[in-house]
N, C-alpha and C positions, 0 to 999 in steps of 0.2 A: 202823686206817683201812680196810684191804681188807675185813675182816669186816663192818664197819658199812655200807659201800657195798653189799655183796652183800645184806645183810638188807633194806635200803631198796629195792633193785631187785626182790627177790622179792615184797615187798609190793605194789609198783606193777604187776608182771606179773600178779599174781593178780587184779587188778581189771580188768574188761573195759574196753577203751579206748572213749572216747566223744568226741564233738565238742563237749562242753560244753553239750549240750542240757539245758535245765531249770536250768542253773546261773545264779546271780545274780552279777554282777561287782561292783556297787557296794553291797556289804554294809557295815555299820558297821565291821567289822574291816578290810575292804579299804580303806575310805576313811581309817581311822585310820593304817594302815600306810603308805599313799601319802602322807598328810599329814605324818607324822613323817619319812619318808625325804626328802620335799621340804624340810622344815625343816633337816635335816642338810646337804642339798646347798646350801641358802642360806648356811650358815656356811662350807661348803667353798669356795664362790665368793668370799664376803666376805673370808675370812682370806687367800686368795691374792691378791686384787685390790687390797686397800687399800695394798699396797706401791707400786703405780703412783700412787696418790693422794699418797703421801708422798715420792716421788722428788725433787721440787724441794727439799724441806726437808732430806732426807738428803744430797743433793749439796752444799748450802750448809754443812751441819754437818761432814761428813766430808771435803769437798774431794776428790772423786773424779770421774773422767771419765764421760761418757755410756756409753762402751763397758763400763766396769766395772759401771755400774748395769744395763746390758743383760744382762750375765752373771749378776748377782745375781737380777734379776727373772725371768730365763728359765732359764738352764742350772742354776743352783744349786738351783732348785726342781724342775725337770723330771727331773733325773737319777734321783733316788730315786723320784719320783712315777711315772714311766713304767716304769722297770726293775723296781721291786718290785711294781708293779701286776700283772705277769704271774704270778709265783708265788703272790701273794695270791689272785688270781682262781682259779688252779688249786686252791688250798685251799678256796676258797668253793664250788667245784663239787662238793666232797666233804664238807665239814664245815658246821657251823652258821654261816650267813651273818650272822645277827643279832649274834652275839657278836663276830665279826670287825669289823663296822661300829662297834659300841659302843666297843670297845677303841681302834680307830683314831681315832674322833671325839674321845675324851678326850685321846689323845696329841697330835694336831695342834692341839687347842685350847690345850693346855699350851705347845706350841712358839710359838703365836701370842702368848701372854702373855710368854714369854721374849724375844721379839723386841723388846719394849718396854724391855729392859734391856741391849741390846748396846752395846758401847763403840766398835766399829770395823767396817769393811766385812767383815773376815774372820769376825767373830762373827755378823754379819748373814747372811753366806752360809751359815754352819753352821746357824742356826735355819731358814733356807729349805730346806736339805737335809733336816733332820729333819721339818719341816712337810710336805714332799713325801712323805716316807715314810709319815706318818700318813694323809694325804689319799688315798694309793693304796688304802686300804681302803674308800673310799666309793662311787665310781661303779659299778664292775663288779658287786660284790656286791648293790648296791641294784637295779640293772637286773635282775639274776637273780631277786631276790626278787619284783619286780613281774611278771616273766614267769610266775611261778607263782601270782600273785594275780589276774591278768586273762587272759581268753581271747585267742587270736590276733587276732580281729577287733577287740577293744577295746584291744589293746596300744598302737597308735599314739596314741590319745587319752590313755591313762593316762600314757604316757611323755612326751607333749607337756606334760601338766600337771606332771609331774616336772621337765621342762625349764624350767618357769617360775621355778625357784629362782634362776637368775641374774638374771632381771628383778626378782624380789622383793628380792633383795639390793641392786640398784641403786636401786629406788624407795624402799624403806623404810630400809634400814640404811646405804647409802652416804652419803646426806646427813647422817645422824647422825654417821657416822665423820668426815666432812669438817668438821663443826662442832666436834667434839671436838678434831681436829688443829689447827684454826685457833685455838681458844681455850685449849687445854690442852697442845698439843704432839703430835707424831706418836707418841711413846712411849706416852702415855696412850691414844691411839686403839687401839693393838695390845692393850694390857691389857684394855680394855673389850670388845674384840671376842672375846677368848679365854676369859674367865671364864665367860660363860653356856654355852659349848659343853661344858665339863666337867660342868656340872649336867645339861644336856639328855642327855648321853651316858648318865648313870646312869638317868634316867627312861626312855630308849629301851630299855635293857637289861632293865628291870623290867616294862615294859608291852607291848612288841611281841612277837608270836608269829612263829616261824619257819614259813613256809608249806611244805606238802608238795610235793616236786618232781614235776613232771609232772601235777599235779592238774587242770590246765586243758587238757591235750593230748589229741590223738587217737592217742597212742602212749605206751608205758611209758617210764620213765626208765631206759634200759638202762645197765648198768655199762660204763664206758669203760676203755680201757687206762690203767694207772697211769702210763705213760710220757707225759710232757707233749709229747714230740716227736711221738707218734702223733696227738694231738689237733691240734697245730699243722699237721701235714702234711694232715690232713683239711680244715682251714679254708683253708689256702693252695691247696688243689686246687679250691676252690669259686670259680668265675668271678665271681659276684656279690660275694662277700666281698672279693676282691682289688680290684675296682674301687671298692668302698665304702672300703677302706683308703686308696686313693689320694685319693679325694675328701675324706675326713676329714682327711688330712694337709694338703691345701691349705687347708681351712677352719680347721685349727688354726693355721696360719701367719697367717691373717687375724685370727682372734678374739684370739689372744694378743698379737700385735704391736699391734693396735688397743687392747686393754685396758691394755697396759703404757705406751703412749706418747701416747694421746689426751689425757689430762689435761695432759701437758707441751706437746703441740701447741697446745692451747687457751690455755695460759699464755703461750707464746712468740709465737704468731702473732696471737692475738686478745686478748692481755693480760687474761685472766680470772684472778681469784684462785682459790685452791684451794677456798674455801668456795662461790664462785659455780659452779665446775665441778661440785662434789658436789651442790649444791642444785638446779641446773637441768638440766645435761646428764645426770646420773645418772637422775633420774626420767623424762626424755624417752626415754632408751634403755630403761629398765625398762618403762614403760607400753606403748610401741609394740612393744617386743620381746615382751611378754606377749600383746598383741593378735595379733601375727603368729603366734606359736606356737600360740595357741588356735584361731585361724581355720584354720591349716594342719591342726591335729589334727582339728578338727571336719569339715572337708571330706574328709579321708582316711578318717575314721571312717564316713562315709556313702557312700563309694564302693561301687559294685556289685561283687560278688565276681568279675565278669568283667573288671574293670578293675584287677587286682592290680598290674600293672606301674606304674600311675599312682601307687601308694603311694610310689614312688621318683622318678618323673618330676616330680611336683609339687615336692618339695624341690630337684630339679635346676634347675628353672626359677627358683625363689626364689634359689638361689645365684648363678645367672647374672645376675640383676637386681641383686645386691649390688655387682657390679663398677663399673658406671657411677655408682651411688649414692655409693660411696666416693670416686670421683674428683670428683664434684660437691662433696662435703663438704670435701675437702682443697684444692681449687683455687678454690672460691668466695670471692669478695672481700667481698661484702656479707653482712651477718648473715642476711638473708632467704634468700639462695642457699645458704650453707653449712649453715644450720639445716634447710633443705628436704632437702639431701643427707644430713645426719645422721639426720633423721627417717625417710627412706626406707630407709637402711641399717639402722637399728634395727628396722624392721618386718620386713625380709626375711631378715636374717642368721641368725637362730636357728630359722627355720621347719623346717630340715632335721633338727634334733637328735632329736626324738621319733621321727619315722618312720624315720630312718636307724638308730637304736639298735634299734627294733623289727625292722627288716629284717635287721639283723646277727644277732639272736638267732633269727629265723625260719629262717635258712639254716644254723644251727648245731644240732647235736644237743643234747638236753636238758641233758646234763651237760657241755656245752662252752660254755654261754651266758655265764657270768661270764668265762671265758677269752677268748671271742670279743670281748667288750666291752673287756677289758683290753688285748688286742693292738691293737684299734682306738685306744684312748686312748694306747697306747705310741707308735704311729706319729704320731698327731696332736700329741702332746705333745713327743716327742723331737725330731721334725723341725719341728713347728709352733711350740711354745712356746720351745724352745731356740734355734732358728735365727731365727724371726721377730723377736723383740725385739732379739736380738743384731745382726742385719743392720741394723736401723733405727738402733741405737746407733752402730755403726761408721760407717754412712753419714752420720750427723749430724756426727761428728768430721771425716770426710773433706771434707764439703761446707761445713762452718762457715766456713773461710777465705774462701770465695767468696760464700756466701749469708747468713752470720751466723745470726741467730735463725730466719730463714726456711728454713734447711736441712732442718728436720724435715718441712716441707711436701712436699718432693720425696722424702725418704727413705721416708715413709709410703705412697708410691704403690704399694708392693708389695702393700698390702692391697686395691688395686683390681684387681689381676691374678689373685691366688690364688682368689677365689670363682668366677670364670668358669671356671678350670681345674677346680675342684671340680664345677661344674654339668655339665661334659662327662663327667667320671668317673661321676657318679651316673646320668646318662642311659644310659651304657653298662652300668651294673649292672642297670638295669631290664630289659634285654633277656633276661637269663637268670634273673630272679628267681623266677618260678613253677616252673621246672624244678629249681632248687636248693632251694626249699622242700620239694618232693616228695622229693627225694633225702635231705634231713635226716630225714624221717619214716620213710622206707622202710628205710634202712640201720641 
């Protein structure tokens, strides 16, 4: 491991640094790599999200409480996903990222298939644990690969396109999954979601190339200390990175709580069937979410070099706007009002993802990029996905004696507060962004 890292670094150091002048970003190989990584991320989001679609059916079949479902949908998945993500990212900063992604993709797809065969809540929790372990190989190594495929100036747009994967999952695959669950059962839905992933994992392994580290940088890919603690100390000493961590954690609570409980909210409060939720709400969130992500990415991609801090300020504003939009969705009585709130929320909620991931890697050294993303995901997932769905589930049980089916309306108000807090954190991160970018290159 140490010898290979040194050889790679000697190769990079022997090449004169450049600013990417004359390089083309959108080559056929770059587009294929981005497209396939986006496809993998689509299944990443789909496989973890369809449990939320199936929660009403699982509750009826297994006779468990909302708190138990909150634990399974949140904590059971996130423990392995977030904790294993850090050492996996550390390995990805040193070894072949493509192979790590391919192996993880095949494994979590197999666990998705096995979810369709569970007999009780404990077996369901186990498959969620193992699915989380597999999916931990996806996000951080993928972002790291893309950082070596596109230059600094183009990364926000490339990562914004990569962020479209969640929207694609909601628009195309979520309605199909809902239809399968409605007509053939939730178990068949998991089996159908997992089988294609195993096949695509093999194709990815055989056809995608591992990019050279630092190829798009104005600095060589220096060898970093083998001690993971040294890398973490560097990242946590970076002001911009710390505020990004805080903002991502707040957004994690928002996104994961909403993803786990919105189908149940619509079922209980607005009496929508699971098929109706998947066929209408899924595409609305997917289409408008994609438009928001693309618009945000395009605006940031065209910003003047003198407006670097606005590459984070624009996502900060979008997050702040998500708060009142969520409140309108949850408290709106008429369909026109709550649909307007849902549409506005769908448009602004994910604008931050591409630019924030780009900013995260821009303030990290070249061989810390996968780790920087993994720690970000760790905070967003461990506190966001574990705590968010669980708090809503517990509050549902606590408020149910007083509000009945309407309890979830008030429990979910947590998702109206967290994005505003995230917006404040991202705005603070923008203050030191340029300085910390320079620090990452110079040291």
